[in-house]
C-alpha positions in Angstrom: -12.3 52.1 21.3 -11.3 52.1 24.9 -13.9 52.0 27.7 -13.4 53.8 30.8 -14.3 52.7 34.3 -17.4 55.0 34.2 -18.5 53.4 30.9 -18.3 49.9 32.5 -20.3 51.1 35.5 -22.9 52.7 33.1 -23.1 49.4 31.1 -23.5 47.4 34.2 -26.2 49.6 35.5 -28.3 49.2 32.2 -27.7 45.5 32.1 -28.7 45.5 35.8 -25.5 43.5 36.7 -23.6 43.9 40.0 -20.0 44.3 39.4 -17.3 44.3 42.2 -15.4 47.7 42.4 -12.1 45.8 42.3 -13.1 44.2 38.9 -14.1 47.2 36.9 -10.5 47.9 35.5 -10.3 44.3 34.2 -13.8 44.5 32.8 -12.9 47.7 31.0 -9.9 46.1 29.4 -11.6 43.0 28.4 -14.6 44.8 26.8 -12.3 47.4 25.1 -10.4 44.3 23.7 -13.6 42.9 22.4 -14.8 46.1 20.9 -11.4 46.4 19.1 -11.7 43.0 17.7 -15.2 43.9 16.3 -13.7 47.0 14.8 -11.0 44.9 13.1 -13.6 42.5 11.8 -15.7 45.3 10.4 -12.7 46.6 8.6 -12.1 43.3 6.9 -12.5 43.4 3.1 -15.3 41.0 2.3 -15.8 42.0 -1.4 -16.2 38.9 -3.5 -17.2 36.7 -0.5 -20.7 35.4 -1.3 -23.2 35.3 1.7 -23.9 32.0 3.1 -27.1 30.7 4.7 -25.1 28.2 6.8 -21.4 28.4 7.7 -20.7 25.0 6.3 -22.8 25.9 3.0 -23.4 22.3 2.4 -26.4 20.2 1.2 -28.1 18.4 4.1 -28.3 14.6 3.6 -31.8 13.6 4.3 -32.8 10.1 5.4 -35.8 8.2 3.7 -39.0 9.4 5.4 -40.3 6.0 6.5 -41.9 4.6 9.7 -39.2 3.0 12.0 -41.3 2.5 15.2 -44.3 0.3 15.7 -47.5 1.6 17.3 -47.2 1.0 21.1 -50.2 3.2 22.1 -52.2 0.1 23.4 -49.2 -1.1 25.5 -48.4 2.3 27.0 -52.2 3.1 27.8 -52.3 -0.4 29.5 -50.1 0.9 32.2 -51.4 4.4 32.4 -53.4 5.2 35.6 -56.5 6.7 33.7 -57.3 6.3 30.0 -60.5 7.3 28.2 -61.3 7.0 24.4 -57.5 6.7 23.7 -56.6 9.8 25.6 -54.6 9.9 29.0 -56.6 11.5 31.8 -54.7 13.8 34.3 -55.7 15.7 37.4 -57.2 19.1 36.8 -54.5 21.7 37.6 -56.0 25.2 37.1 -59.5 25.7 38.9 
């Protein structure tokens, strides 16, 4: 499928893009090339190819779910400007 300059102008209008008049022909060629590639990919025989949930289709190695950090809440709250009942107090933003 080849796009004309009018098609590119219409697409640019719908996408709310400003395109320089000098670049319309190059955009038409580039977009036509992309559409041609999509057409070729759509015509590719994919019978016998199982669908994949992930392109690598591998099992994900998971790490052991264990605590690796110590509780530093008291240290962090000691340097906070305002704390009350274990919570950080911040200035009111919306009135």
